[in-house]
PDB file as gemmi writes it, atoms N, CA and C in Angstrom:
CRYST1    1.000    1.000    1.000  90.00  90.00  90.00 P 1                      
ATOM      1  N   MET A   1    -103.377   6.266-107.705  1.00  0.00           N  
ATOM      2  CA  MET A   1    -103.939   5.347-106.744  1.00  0.00           C  
ATOM      3  C   MET A   1    -102.846   4.830-105.807  1.00  0.00           C  
ATOM      4  N   ALA A   2    -101.660   4.561-106.366  1.00  0.00           N  
ATOM      5  CA  ALA A   2    -100.589   4.041-105.522  1.00  0.00           C  
ATOM      6  C   ALA A   2    -100.222   5.028-104.426  1.00  0.00           C  
ATOM      7  N   GLY A   3    -100.174   6.312-104.770  1.00  0.00           N  
ATOM      8  CA  GLY A   3     -99.868   7.330-103.778  1.00  0.00           C  
ATOM      9  C   GLY A   3    -101.002   7.510-102.789  1.00  0.00           C  
ATOM     10  N   LEU A   4    -102.212   7.530-103.290  1.00  0.00           N  
ATOM     11  CA  LEU A   4    -103.382   7.708-102.444  1.00  0.00           C  
ATOM     12  C   LEU A   4    -103.502   6.588-101.409  1.00  0.00           C  
ATOM     13  N   TRP A   5    -103.273   5.368-101.858  1.00  0.00           N  
ATOM     14  CA  TRP A   5    -103.404   4.205-100.968  1.00  0.00           C  
ATOM     15  C   TRP A   5    -102.080   3.821-100.298  1.00  0.00           C  
ATOM     16  N   LYS A   6    -101.013   4.564-100.595  1.00  0.00           N  
ATOM     17  CA  LYS A   6     -99.677   4.284-100.048  1.00  0.00           C  
ATOM     18  C   LYS A   6     -99.252   2.831-100.305  1.00  0.00           C  
ATOM     19  N   LEU A   7     -99.461   2.408-101.546  1.00  0.00           N  
ATOM     20  CA  LEU A   7     -99.100   1.040-101.917  1.00  0.00           C  
ATOM     21  C   LEU A   7     -97.585   0.869-101.945  1.00  0.00           C  
ATOM     22  N   PRO A   8     -97.074  -0.277-101.530  1.00  0.00           N  
ATOM     23  CA  PRO A   8     -95.627  -0.518-101.526  1.00  0.00           C  
ATOM     24  C   PRO A   8     -95.115  -0.896-102.914  1.00  0.00           C  
ATOM     25  N   ILE A   9     -95.017   0.108-103.780  1.00  0.00           N  
ATOM     26  CA  ILE A   9     -94.625  -0.120-105.173  1.00  0.00           C  
ATOM     27  C   ILE A   9     -93.364   0.678-105.483  1.00  0.00           C  
ATOM     28  N   ILE A  10     -92.421   0.026-106.161  1.00  0.00           N  
ATOM     29  CA  ILE A  10     -91.240   0.711-106.681  1.00  0.00           C  
ATOM     30  C   ILE A  10     -91.419   0.816-108.184  1.00  0.00           C  
ATOM     31  N   TYR A  11     -91.548   2.044-108.674  1.00  0.00           N  
ATOM     32  CA  TYR A  11     -91.588   2.276-110.112  1.00  0.00           C  
ATOM     33  C   TYR A  11     -90.147   2.465-110.559  1.00  0.00           C  
ATOM     34  N   LEU A  12     -89.742   1.699-111.563  1.00  0.00           N  
ATOM     35  CA  LEU A  12     -88.356   1.716-112.002  1.00  0.00           C  
ATOM     36  C   LEU A  12     -88.277   2.067-113.476  1.00  0.00           C  
ATOM     37  N   CYS A  13     -87.513   3.092-113.782  1.00  0.00           N  
ATOM     38  CA  CYS A  13     -87.271   3.492-115.165  1.00  0.00           C  
ATOM     39  C   CYS A  13     -85.814   3.210-115.488  1.00  0.00           C  
ATOM     40  N   GLU A  14     -85.578   2.248-116.375  1.00  0.00           N  
ATOM     41  CA  GLU A  14     -84.220   1.980-116.847  1.00  0.00           C  
ATOM     42  C   GLU A  14     -83.985   2.898-118.042  1.00  0.00           C  
ATOM     43  N   ASN A  15     -83.196   3.917-117.841  1.00  0.00           N  
ATOM     44  CA  ASN A  15     -82.970   4.931-118.867  1.00  0.00           C  
ATOM     45  C   ASN A  15     -81.620   4.681-119.534  1.00  0.00           C  
ATOM     46  N   ASN A  16     -81.668   4.170-120.764  1.00  0.00           N  
ATOM     47  CA  ASN A  16     -80.428   3.891-121.482  1.00  0.00           C  
ATOM     48  C   ASN A  16     -80.038   5.006-122.447  1.00  0.00           C  
ATOM     49  N   THR A  17     -80.580   6.172-122.275  1.00  0.00           N  
ATOM     50  CA  THR A  17     -80.297   7.431-122.993  1.00  0.00           C  
ATOM     51  C   THR A  17     -80.712   7.477-124.458  1.00  0.00           C  
ATOM     52  N   TYR A  18     -81.165   6.375-125.016  1.00  0.00           N  
ATOM     53  CA  TYR A  18     -81.579   6.381-126.416  1.00  0.00           C  
ATOM     54  C   TYR A  18     -82.906   5.665-126.596  1.00  0.00           C  
ATOM     55  N   GLY A  19     -83.786   6.259-127.364  1.00  0.00           N  
ATOM     56  CA  GLY A  19     -84.976   5.576-127.825  1.00  0.00           C  
ATOM     57  C   GLY A  19     -84.626   4.898-129.136  1.00  0.00           C  
ATOM     58  N   MET A  20     -85.609   4.547-129.898  1.00  0.00           N  
ATOM     59  CA  MET A  20     -85.375   3.912-131.196  1.00  0.00           C  
ATOM     60  C   MET A  20     -84.868   4.965-132.174  1.00  0.00           C  
ATOM     61  N   GLY A  21     -83.563   5.102-132.255  1.00  0.00           N  
ATOM     62  CA  GLY A  21     -82.961   5.972-133.252  1.00  0.00           C  
ATOM     63  C   GLY A  21     -82.757   7.416-132.846  1.00  0.00           C  
ATOM     64  N   THR A  22     -82.988   7.782-131.609  1.00  0.00           N  
ATOM     65  CA  THR A  22     -82.754   9.169-131.198  1.00  0.00           C  
ATOM     66  C   THR A  22     -82.396   9.231-129.719  1.00  0.00           C  
ATOM     67  N   SER A  23     -81.725  10.299-129.354  1.00  0.00           N  
ATOM     68  CA  SER A  23     -81.331  10.460-127.955  1.00  0.00           C  
ATOM     69  C   SER A  23     -82.472  11.038-127.132  1.00  0.00           C  
ATOM     70  N   GLN A  24     -82.409  10.868-125.833  1.00  0.00           N  
ATOM     71  CA  GLN A  24     -83.451  11.410-124.953  1.00  0.00           C  
ATOM     72  C   GLN A  24     -83.476  12.932-125.004  1.00  0.00           C  
ATOM     73  N   ASP A  25     -82.345  13.565-125.229  1.00  0.00           N  
ATOM     74  CA  ASP A  25     -82.302  15.025-125.284  1.00  0.00           C  
ATOM     75  C   ASP A  25     -83.060  15.577-126.491  1.00  0.00           C  
ATOM     76  N   ARG A  26     -83.164  14.798-127.543  1.00  0.00           N  
ATOM     77  CA  ARG A  26     -83.905  15.238-128.733  1.00  0.00           C  
ATOM     78  C   ARG A  26     -85.374  14.840-128.688  1.00  0.00           C  
ATOM     79  N   SER A  27     -85.748  13.936-127.763  1.00  0.00           N  
ATOM     80  CA  SER A  27     -87.127  13.450-127.754  1.00  0.00           C  
ATOM     81  C   SER A  27     -87.929  13.851-126.522  1.00  0.00           C  
ATOM     82  N   SER A  28     -87.267  14.376-125.490  1.00  0.00           N  
ATOM     83  CA  SER A  28     -87.971  14.724-124.259  1.00  0.00           C  
ATOM     84  C   SER A  28     -87.552  16.102-123.768  1.00  0.00           C  
ATOM     85  N   PHE A  29     -88.534  16.950-123.512  1.00  0.00           N  
ATOM     86  CA  PHE A  29     -88.241  18.276-122.981  1.00  0.00           C  
ATOM     87  C   PHE A  29     -87.725  18.173-121.554  1.00  0.00           C  
ATOM     88  N   ASN A  30     -88.315  17.290-120.765  1.00  0.00           N  
ATOM     89  CA  ASN A  30     -87.882  17.059-119.389  1.00  0.00           C  
ATOM     90  C   ASN A  30     -87.245  15.676-119.314  1.00  0.00           C  
ATOM     91  N   THR A  31     -85.928  15.625-119.184  1.00  0.00           N  
ATOM     92  CA  THR A  31     -85.234  14.337-119.119  1.00  0.00           C  
ATOM     93  C   THR A  31     -85.019  13.861-117.689  1.00  0.00           C  
ATOM     94  N   LYS A  32     -85.576  14.553-116.728  1.00  0.00           N  
ATOM     95  CA  LYS A  32     -85.519  14.101-115.330  1.00  0.00           C  
ATOM     96  C   LYS A  32     -86.731  13.202-115.087  1.00  0.00           C  
ATOM     97  N   PHE A  33     -86.668  11.993-115.605  1.00  0.00           N  
ATOM     98  CA  PHE A  33     -87.798  11.075-115.558  1.00  0.00           C  
ATOM     99  C   PHE A  33     -88.211  10.737-114.128  1.00  0.00           C  
ATOM    100  N   TYR A  34     -87.237  10.696-113.223  1.00  0.00           N  
ATOM    101  CA  TYR A  34     -87.531  10.387-111.828  1.00  0.00           C  
ATOM    102  C   TYR A  34     -88.408  11.446-111.172  1.00  0.00           C  
ATOM    103  N   ALA A  35     -88.461  12.644-111.741  1.00  0.00           N  
ATOM    104  CA  ALA A  35     -89.243  13.742-111.163  1.00  0.00           C  
ATOM    105  C   ALA A  35     -90.652  13.828-111.747  1.00  0.00           C  
ATOM    106  N   ARG A  36     -91.021  12.927-112.612  1.00  0.00           N  
ATOM    107  CA  ARG A  36     -92.319  12.992-113.275  1.00  0.00           C  
ATOM    108  C   ARG A  36     -93.445  12.349-112.475  1.00  0.00           C  
ATOM    109  N   GLY A  37     -93.161  11.829-111.308  1.00  0.00           N  
ATOM    110  CA  GLY A  37     -94.171  11.157-110.503  1.00  0.00           C  
ATOM    111  C   GLY A  37     -95.045  12.092-109.705  1.00  0.00           C  
ATOM    112  N   ASP A  38     -94.967  13.395-109.950  1.00  0.00           N  
ATOM    113  CA  ASP A  38     -95.764  14.406-109.262  1.00  0.00           C  
ATOM    114  C   ASP A  38     -95.516  14.333-107.765  1.00  0.00           C  
ATOM    115  N   LEU A  39     -96.392  13.739-106.994  1.00  0.00           N  
ATOM    116  CA  LEU A  39     -96.240  13.696-105.543  1.00  0.00           C  
ATOM    117  C   LEU A  39     -95.599  12.410-105.034  1.00  0.00           C  
ATOM    118  N   ILE A  40     -95.249  11.516-105.941  1.00  0.00           N  
ATOM    119  CA  ILE A  40     -94.516  10.308-105.555  1.00  0.00           C  
ATOM    120  C   ILE A  40     -93.031  10.662-105.576  1.00  0.00           C  
ATOM    121  N   PRO A  41     -92.329  10.488-104.455  1.00  0.00           N  
ATOM    122  CA  PRO A  41     -90.913  10.855-104.441  1.00  0.00           C  
ATOM    123  C   PRO A  41     -90.098  10.001-105.395  1.00  0.00           C  
ATOM    124  N   GLY A  42     -89.026  10.602-105.914  1.00  0.00           N  
ATOM    125  CA  GLY A  42     -88.173   9.874-106.825  1.00  0.00           C  
ATOM    126  C   GLY A  42     -86.753  10.395-106.823  1.00  0.00           C  
ATOM    127  N   PHE A  43     -85.862   9.578-107.343  1.00  0.00           N  
ATOM    128  CA  PHE A  43     -84.464   9.970-107.459  1.00  0.00           C  
ATOM    129  C   PHE A  43     -83.809   9.144-108.560  1.00  0.00           C  
ATOM    130  N   LYS A  44     -82.597   9.516-108.902  1.00  0.00           N  
ATOM    131  CA  LYS A  44     -81.864   8.879-109.988  1.00  0.00           C  
ATOM    132  C   LYS A  44     -80.575   8.284-109.438  1.00  0.00           C  
ATOM    133  N   ILE A  45     -80.228   7.089-109.940  1.00  0.00           N  
ATOM    134  CA  ILE A  45     -78.963   6.462-109.554  1.00  0.00           C  
ATOM    135  C   ILE A  45     -78.226   5.981-110.800  1.00  0.00           C  
ATOM    136  N   GLU A  46     -76.980   5.591-110.616  1.00  0.00           N  
ATOM    137  CA  GLU A  46     -76.149   5.055-111.684  1.00  0.00           C  
ATOM    138  C   GLU A  46     -76.440   3.567-111.824  1.00  0.00           C  
ATOM    139  N   GLY A  47     -77.183   3.206-112.860  1.00  0.00           N  
ATOM    140  CA  GLY A  47     -77.600   1.825-113.065  1.00  0.00           C  
ATOM    141  C   GLY A  47     -76.504   0.899-113.548  1.00  0.00           C  
ATOM    142  N   GLN A  48     -75.364   1.428-113.931  1.00  0.00           N  
ATOM    143  CA  GLN A  48     -74.237   0.604-114.365  1.00  0.00           C  
ATOM    144  C   GLN A  48     -73.468   0.059-113.152  1.00  0.00           C  
ATOM    145  N   ASN A  49     -73.717   0.608-111.992  1.00  0.00           N  
ATOM    146  CA  ASN A  49     -73.021   0.204-110.774  1.00  0.00           C  
ATOM    147  C   ASN A  49     -73.873  -0.840-110.045  1.00  0.00           C  
ATOM    148  N   VAL A  50     -73.523  -2.102-110.186  1.00  0.00           N  
ATOM    149  CA  VAL A  50     -74.353  -3.190-109.662  1.00  0.00           C  
ATOM    150  C   VAL A  50     -74.478  -3.135-108.139  1.00  0.00           C  
ATOM    151  N   LEU A  51     -73.440  -2.705-107.450  1.00  0.00           N  
ATOM    152  CA  LEU A  51     -73.521  -2.618-105.987  1.00  0.00           C  
ATOM    153  C   LEU A  51     -74.462  -1.498-105.556  1.00  0.00           C  
ATOM    154  N   MET A  52     -74.442  -0.387-106.268  1.00  0.00           N  
ATOM    155  CA  MET A  52     -75.360   0.706-105.968  1.00  0.00           C  
ATOM    156  C   MET A  52     -76.799   0.268-106.216  1.00  0.00           C  
ATOM    157  N   VAL A  53     -77.032  -0.441-107.302  1.00  0.00           N  
ATOM    158  CA  VAL A  53     -78.377  -0.927-107.621  1.00  0.00           C  
ATOM    159  C   VAL A  53     -78.857  -1.875-106.526  1.00  0.00           C  
ATOM    160  N   LYS A  54     -78.003  -2.799-106.120  1.00  0.00           N  
ATOM    161  CA  LYS A  54     -78.381  -3.769-105.077  1.00  0.00           C  
ATOM    162  C   LYS A  54     -78.767  -3.063-103.775  1.00  0.00           C  
ATOM    163  N   GLU A  55     -77.948  -2.150-103.326  1.00  0.00           N  
ATOM    164  CA  GLU A  55     -78.214  -1.448-102.060  1.00  0.00           C  
ATOM    165  C   GLU A  55     -79.433  -0.537-102.175  1.00  0.00           C  
ATOM    166  N   THR A  56     -79.593   0.092-103.327  1.00  0.00           N  
ATOM    167  CA  THR A  56     -80.745   0.974-103.527  1.00  0.00           C  
ATOM    168  C   THR A  56     -82.047   0.194-103.470  1.00  0.00           C  
ATOM    169  N   ILE A  57     -82.102  -0.948-104.144  1.00  0.00           N  
ATOM    170  CA  ILE A  57     -83.322  -1.752-104.146  1.00  0.00           C  
ATOM    171  C   ILE A  57     -83.609  -2.307-102.756  1.00  0.00           C  
ATOM    172  N   LYS A  58     -82.576  -2.692-102.029  1.00  0.00           N  
ATOM    173  CA  LYS A  58     -82.772  -3.173-100.661  1.00  0.00           C  
ATOM    174  C   LYS A  58     -83.371  -2.050 -99.798  1.00  0.00           C  
ATOM    175  N   TRP A  59     -82.802  -0.851 -99.904  1.00  0.00           N  
ATOM    176  CA  TRP A  59     -83.309   0.288 -99.141  1.00  0.00           C  
ATOM    177  C   TRP A  59     -84.727   0.649 -99.581  1.00  0.00           C  
ATOM    178  N   ALA A  60     -84.950   0.680-100.905  1.00  0.00           N  
ATOM    179  CA  ALA A  60     -86.254   1.073-101.446  1.00  0.00           C  
ATOM    180  C   ALA A  60     -87.353   0.105-101.020  1.00  0.00           C  
ATOM    181  N   GLY A  61     -87.050  -1.180-100.955  1.00  0.00           N  
ATOM    182  CA  GLY A  61     -88.038  -2.163-100.513  1.00  0.00           C  
ATOM    183  C   GLY A  61     -88.532  -1.874 -99.112  1.00  0.00           C  
ATOM    184  N   ALA A  62     -87.612  -1.560 -98.232  1.00  0.00           N  
ATOM    185  CA  ALA A  62     -88.000  -1.218 -96.860  1.00  0.00           C  
ATOM    186  C   ALA A  62     -88.748   0.111 -96.816  1.00  0.00           C  
ATOM    187  N   TYR A  63     -88.318   1.058 -97.646  1.00  0.00           N  
ATOM    188  CA  TYR A  63     -88.954   2.378 -97.668  1.00  0.00           C  
ATOM    189  C   TYR A  63     -90.423   2.292 -98.075  1.00  0.00           C  
ATOM    190  N   VAL A  64     -90.719   1.575 -99.164  1.00  0.00           N  
ATOM    191  CA  VAL A  64     -92.092   1.555 -99.683  1.00  0.00           C  
ATOM    192  C   VAL A  64     -93.059   0.836 -98.746  1.00  0.00           C  
ATOM    193  N   VAL A  65     -92.564  -0.124 -97.984  1.00  0.00           N  
ATOM    194  CA  VAL A  65     -93.437  -0.804 -97.019  1.00  0.00           C  
ATOM    195  C   VAL A  65     -93.932   0.192 -95.974  1.00  0.00           C  
ATOM    196  N   GLU A  66     -93.097   1.102 -95.564  1.00  0.00           N  
ATOM    197  CA  GLU A  66     -93.453   2.080 -94.537  1.00  0.00           C  
ATOM    198  C   GLU A  66     -94.119   3.339 -95.094  1.00  0.00           C  
ATOM    199  N   ASN A  67     -93.726   3.765 -96.313  1.00  0.00           N  
ATOM    200  CA  ASN A  67     -94.109   5.089 -96.806  1.00  0.00           C  
ATOM    201  C   ASN A  67     -94.939   5.111 -98.078  1.00  0.00           C  
ATOM    202  N   GLY A  68     -95.036   4.014 -98.794  1.00  0.00           N  
ATOM    203  CA  GLY A  68     -95.761   4.015-100.059  1.00  0.00           C  
ATOM    204  C   GLY A  68     -94.828   4.105-101.250  1.00  0.00           C  
ATOM    205  N   PRO A  69     -95.368   4.402-102.428  1.00  0.00           N  
ATOM    206  CA  PRO A  69     -94.626   4.264-103.684  1.00  0.00           C  
ATOM    207  C   PRO A  69     -93.406   5.168-103.799  1.00  0.00           C  
ATOM    208  N   LEU A  70     -92.510   4.725-104.658  1.00  0.00           N  
ATOM    209  CA  LEU A  70     -91.247   5.400-104.901  1.00  0.00           C  
ATOM    210  C   LEU A  70     -90.899   5.227-106.374  1.00  0.00           C  
ATOM    211  N   PHE A  71     -90.295   6.245-106.963  1.00  0.00           N  
ATOM    212  CA  PHE A  71     -89.895   6.192-108.369  1.00  0.00           C  
ATOM    213  C   PHE A  71     -88.376   6.278-108.437  1.00  0.00           C  
ATOM    214  N   ILE A  72     -87.752   5.298-109.095  1.00  0.00           N  
ATOM    215  CA  ILE A  72     -86.294   5.292-109.254  1.00  0.00           C  
ATOM    216  C   ILE A  72     -85.958   5.263-110.736  1.00  0.00           C  
ATOM    217  N   GLU A  73     -85.117   6.189-111.151  1.00  0.00           N  
ATOM    218  CA  GLU A  73     -84.579   6.192-112.515  1.00  0.00           C  
ATOM    219  C   GLU A  73     -83.148   5.681-112.438  1.00  0.00           C  
ATOM    220  N   MET A  74     -82.857   4.634-113.228  1.00  0.00           N  
ATOM    221  CA  MET A  74     -81.509   4.090-113.274  1.00  0.00           C  
ATOM    222  C   MET A  74     -80.896   4.417-114.620  1.00  0.00           C  
ATOM    223  N   SER A  75     -79.849   5.230-114.614  1.00  0.00           N  
ATOM    224  CA  SER A  75     -79.205   5.565-115.875  1.00  0.00           C  
ATOM    225  C   SER A  75     -78.240   4.446-116.261  1.00  0.00           C  
ATOM    226  N   THR A  76     -78.440   3.940-117.461  1.00  0.00           N  
ATOM    227  CA  THR A  76     -77.611   2.869-118.009  1.00  0.00           C  
ATOM    228  C   THR A  76     -77.162   3.304-119.401  1.00  0.00           C  
ATOM    229  N   TYR A  77     -76.548   2.423-120.129  1.00  0.00           N  
ATOM    230  CA  TYR A  77     -76.156   2.729-121.507  1.00  0.00           C  
ATOM    231  C   TYR A  77     -76.422   1.514-122.369  1.00  0.00           C  
ATOM    232  N   ARG A  78     -77.028   1.759-123.517  1.00  0.00           N  
ATOM    233  CA  ARG A  78     -77.330   0.681-124.460  1.00  0.00           C  
ATOM    234  C   ARG A  78     -76.200   0.633-125.480  1.00  0.00           C  
ATOM    235  N   TYR A  79     -75.452  -0.453-125.492  1.00  0.00           N  
ATOM    236  CA  TYR A  79     -74.281  -0.584-126.359  1.00  0.00           C  
ATOM    237  C   TYR A  79     -74.618  -0.946-127.796  1.00  0.00           C  
ATOM    238  N   HIS A  80     -75.788  -1.514-128.028  1.00  0.00           N  
ATOM    239  CA  HIS A  80     -76.168  -1.973-129.362  1.00  0.00           C  
ATOM    240  C   HIS A  80     -77.488  -1.341-129.767  1.00  0.00           C  
ATOM    241  N   GLY A  81     -77.874  -1.537-131.009  1.00  0.00           N  
ATOM    242  CA  GLY A  81     -79.160  -1.060-131.486  1.00  0.00           C  
ATOM    243  C   GLY A  81     -80.304  -1.873-130.896  1.00  0.00           C  
ATOM    244  N   HIS A  82     -81.524  -1.422-131.164  1.00  0.00           N  
ATOM    245  CA  HIS A  82     -82.703  -2.115-130.652  1.00  0.00           C  
ATOM    246  C   HIS A  82     -82.991  -3.418-131.391  1.00  0.00           C  
ATOM    247  N   SER A  83     -82.645  -3.459-132.671  1.00  0.00           N  
ATOM    248  CA  SER A  83     -83.006  -4.621-133.484  1.00  0.00           C  
ATOM    249  C   SER A  83     -82.105  -4.680-134.710  1.00  0.00           C  
ATOM    250  N   MET A  84     -82.391  -5.623-135.588  1.00  0.00           N  
ATOM    251  CA  MET A  84     -81.620  -5.732-136.842  1.00  0.00           C  
ATOM    252  C   MET A  84     -81.785  -4.477-137.705  1.00  0.00           C  
ATOM    253  N   SER A  85     -82.951  -3.835-137.618  1.00  0.00           N  
ATOM    254  CA  SER A  85     -83.176  -2.631-138.416  1.00  0.00           C  
ATOM    255  C   SER A  85     -82.587  -1.385-137.764  1.00  0.00           C  
ATOM    256  N   ASP A  86     -82.061  -1.512-136.572  1.00  0.00           N  
ATOM    257  CA  ASP A  86     -81.442  -0.404-135.851  1.00  0.00           C  
ATOM    258  C   ASP A  86     -80.043  -0.832-135.398  1.00  0.00           C  
ATOM    259  N   PRO A  87     -79.041  -0.629-136.258  1.00  0.00           N  
ATOM    260  CA  PRO A  87     -77.698  -1.055-135.872  1.00  0.00           C  
ATOM    261  C   PRO A  87     -77.080  -0.211-134.749  1.00  0.00           C  
ATOM    262  N   GLY A  88     -77.673   0.945-134.458  1.00  0.00           N  
ATOM    263  CA  GLY A  88     -77.192   1.765-133.354  1.00  0.00           C  
ATOM    264  C   GLY A  88     -75.988   2.627-133.676  1.00  0.00           C  
ATOM    265  N   ILE A  89     -75.653   2.769-134.960  1.00  0.00           N  
ATOM    266  CA  ILE A  89     -74.479   3.570-135.328  1.00  0.00           C  
ATOM    267  C   ILE A  89     -74.829   4.805-136.158  1.00  0.00           C  
ATOM    268  N   THR A  90     -76.091   4.985-136.485  1.00  0.00           N  
ATOM    269  CA  THR A  90     -76.461   6.142-137.304  1.00  0.00           C  
ATOM    270  C   THR A  90     -76.686   7.395-136.469  1.00  0.00           C  
ATOM    271  N   TYR A  91     -76.942   7.262-135.181  1.00  0.00           N  
ATOM    272  CA  TYR A  91     -77.251   8.409-134.332  1.00  0.00           C  
ATOM    273  C   TYR A  91     -76.234   8.597-133.205  1.00  0.00           C  
ATOM    274  N   ARG A  92     -75.170   7.817-133.226  1.00  0.00           N  
ATOM    275  CA  ARG A  92     -74.080   8.001-132.269  1.00  0.00           C  
ATOM    276  C   ARG A  92     -72.809   7.433-132.876  1.00  0.00           C  
ATOM    277  N   SER A  93     -71.693   7.884-132.379  1.00  0.00           N  
ATOM    278  CA  SER A  93     -70.408   7.486-132.958  1.00  0.00           C  
ATOM    279  C   SER A  93     -69.852   6.245-132.236  1.00  0.00           C  
ATOM    280  N   LYS A  94     -68.960   5.572-132.917  1.00  0.00           N  
ATOM    281  CA  LYS A  94     -68.277   4.428-132.304  1.00  0.00           C  
ATOM    282  C   LYS A  94     -67.422   4.902-131.131  1.00  0.00           C  
ATOM    283  N   GLU A  95     -66.922   6.132-131.241  1.00  0.00           N  
ATOM    284  CA  GLU A  95     -66.121   6.705-130.160  1.00  0.00           C  
ATOM    285  C   GLU A  95     -66.942   6.910-128.881  1.00  0.00           C  
ATOM    286  N   GLU A  96     -68.207   7.307-129.064  1.00  0.00           N  
ATOM    287  CA  GLU A  96     -69.096   7.477-127.893  1.00  0.00           C  
ATOM    288  C   GLU A  96     -69.272   6.142-127.175  1.00  0.00           C  
ATOM    289  N   VAL A  97     -69.571   5.099-127.924  1.00  0.00           N  
ATOM    290  CA  VAL A  97     -69.805   3.776-127.330  1.00  0.00           C  
ATOM    291  C   VAL A  97     -68.524   3.281-126.654  1.00  0.00           C  
ATOM    292  N   ALA A  98     -67.378   3.447-127.336  1.00  0.00           N  
ATOM    293  CA  ALA A  98     -66.108   2.996-126.772  1.00  0.00           C  
ATOM    294  C   ALA A  98     -65.765   3.777-125.510  1.00  0.00           C  
ATOM    295  N   GLY A  99     -66.102   5.067-125.470  1.00  0.00           N  
ATOM    296  CA  GLY A  99     -65.824   5.881-124.283  1.00  0.00           C  
ATOM    297  C   GLY A  99     -66.602   5.442-123.068  1.00  0.00           C  
ATOM    298  N   ILE A 100     -67.816   4.938-123.276  1.00  0.00           N  
ATOM    299  CA  ILE A 100     -68.638   4.455-122.155  1.00  0.00           C  
ATOM    300  C   ILE A 100     -68.124   3.115-121.658  1.00  0.00           C  
ATOM    301  N   ARG A 101     -67.696   2.272-122.600  1.00  0.00           N  
ATOM    302  CA  ARG A 101     -67.200   0.941-122.202  1.00  0.00           C  
ATOM    303  C   ARG A 101     -65.993   1.087-121.311  1.00  0.00           C  
TER     304      ARG A 101                                                      
END                                                                             
């Protein structure tokens, strides 16, 4: 409906590379989430870069007013587990987390 009516909507996927206890590569055949909008255009940016996020959202706001919906995937990294029952160390190494920091 958003595409059909050209609604000014920004769909945002914050992709932190891990679901509850598994990586996106083990849980999704297509990890290009920004491309799943079919006919709604999309792209991926580095969500850890606050200046890039700020400029992208400013640009995207103007874009959707003129052109309709847009899908943005922001790649980030989750440093901790999801909850007390998910310490976040059983499916990735401490070295991986330290390398991202």
